[in-house]
C-alpha atoms as one frame of an Amber mdcrd trajectory, in Angstrom:
protein
  46.830  78.082  13.544  46.577  77.223   9.742  43.319  77.835   7.917  43.725
  74.193   6.203  41.375  71.336   6.306  43.226  68.395   7.698  41.244  65.873
   5.337  41.029  67.759   2.110  44.089  69.999   2.347  41.892  73.024   1.174
  43.565  75.981   2.119  43.573  79.872   1.526  43.478  81.242  -1.868  44.254
  84.571  -2.983  42.199  86.857  -5.431  41.080  90.144  -6.394  37.792  92.274
  -5.576  36.875  93.663  -8.954  34.637  97.057  -8.809  32.327  98.055 -11.435
  35.066 100.631 -12.744  37.353  97.643 -12.855  39.729  98.542 -10.024  41.268
  95.369  -8.328  42.253  95.262  -4.962  43.671  91.872  -3.502  41.550  89.522
  -1.092  41.584  86.208   0.469  39.280  83.699   0.150  39.184  81.503   3.352
  38.033  77.640   3.466  35.106  77.166   5.549  36.837  75.259   8.447  35.003
  74.027  11.664  36.560  72.397  14.887  34.061  69.310  15.195  33.982  65.732
  16.494  33.567  62.597  14.325  32.755  59.074  15.292  35.243  56.562  14.811
  33.675  52.806  14.772  37.265  51.399  15.141  38.156  53.481  18.098  34.414
  53.645  19.296  34.965  57.220  20.327  34.567  60.807  19.092  37.555  62.254
  17.362  38.215  66.051  17.501  39.055  67.191  13.918  39.352  70.577  11.980
  37.641  70.105   8.926  36.403  71.936   6.288  32.236  71.680   5.241  33.626
  70.074   1.789  35.485  67.469   3.769  32.771  66.672   5.983  30.546  66.011
   2.877  33.337  63.902   1.403  33.789  62.147   4.575  30.123  61.164   4.831
  30.000  60.221   1.167  32.794  57.640   1.805  30.977  55.767   4.509  32.167
  57.579   7.558  35.563  58.303   9.259  37.122  55.074   9.359  36.551  54.347
   5.672  37.543  57.687   4.397  40.809  57.489   6.253  41.757  53.832   5.172
  40.889  54.690   1.836  42.767  57.730   1.392  46.796  57.734   0.587  48.649
  59.503   3.326  50.080  62.012   0.848  46.522  63.249   0.368  46.016  63.625
   4.274  47.351  66.537   6.650  49.441  65.480   9.595  46.622  65.619  12.110
  44.318  63.105   9.853  47.334  60.840   9.600  47.538  60.522  13.375  43.776
  59.369  13.559  44.354  57.205  10.636  47.136  55.149  12.420  45.236  54.896
  15.638  42.264  53.515  13.489  44.478  50.918  11.528  45.975  49.961  14.885
  42.545  49.583  16.667  41.442  47.336  13.462  44.341  45.137  13.629  44.138
  44.550  17.452  40.381  43.553  16.997  40.986  41.373  14.198  43.572  39.676
  16.252  41.453  39.128  19.192  38.360  37.828  17.054  40.657  35.307  15.329
  42.006  34.084  18.718  38.531  33.755  20.076  37.611  31.503  17.009  38.524
  27.906  17.666  40.488  26.340  15.154  38.969  23.594  12.840
């Protein structure tokens, strides 16, 4: 499984450990990725995601999962996040169609 955040695309970076004697050895900087659940208002359920702590803060800053996904272009999202985005958009359209059908015509 890739060490990459589905929402921010943050991944592994490479660098050096540098000792006091200025010896350099290669190392990897791993992102702080967690498997967690986020609530989607449109789907009315918890969605399982792999997200970095930076991505989690970004989602909360943008007003929740639905607002973040609808406001972010597909090219900036990972494949799993795009699948969730499609489900959210479909649920929103379905809800809007149902609400417009319930309102009587003036």
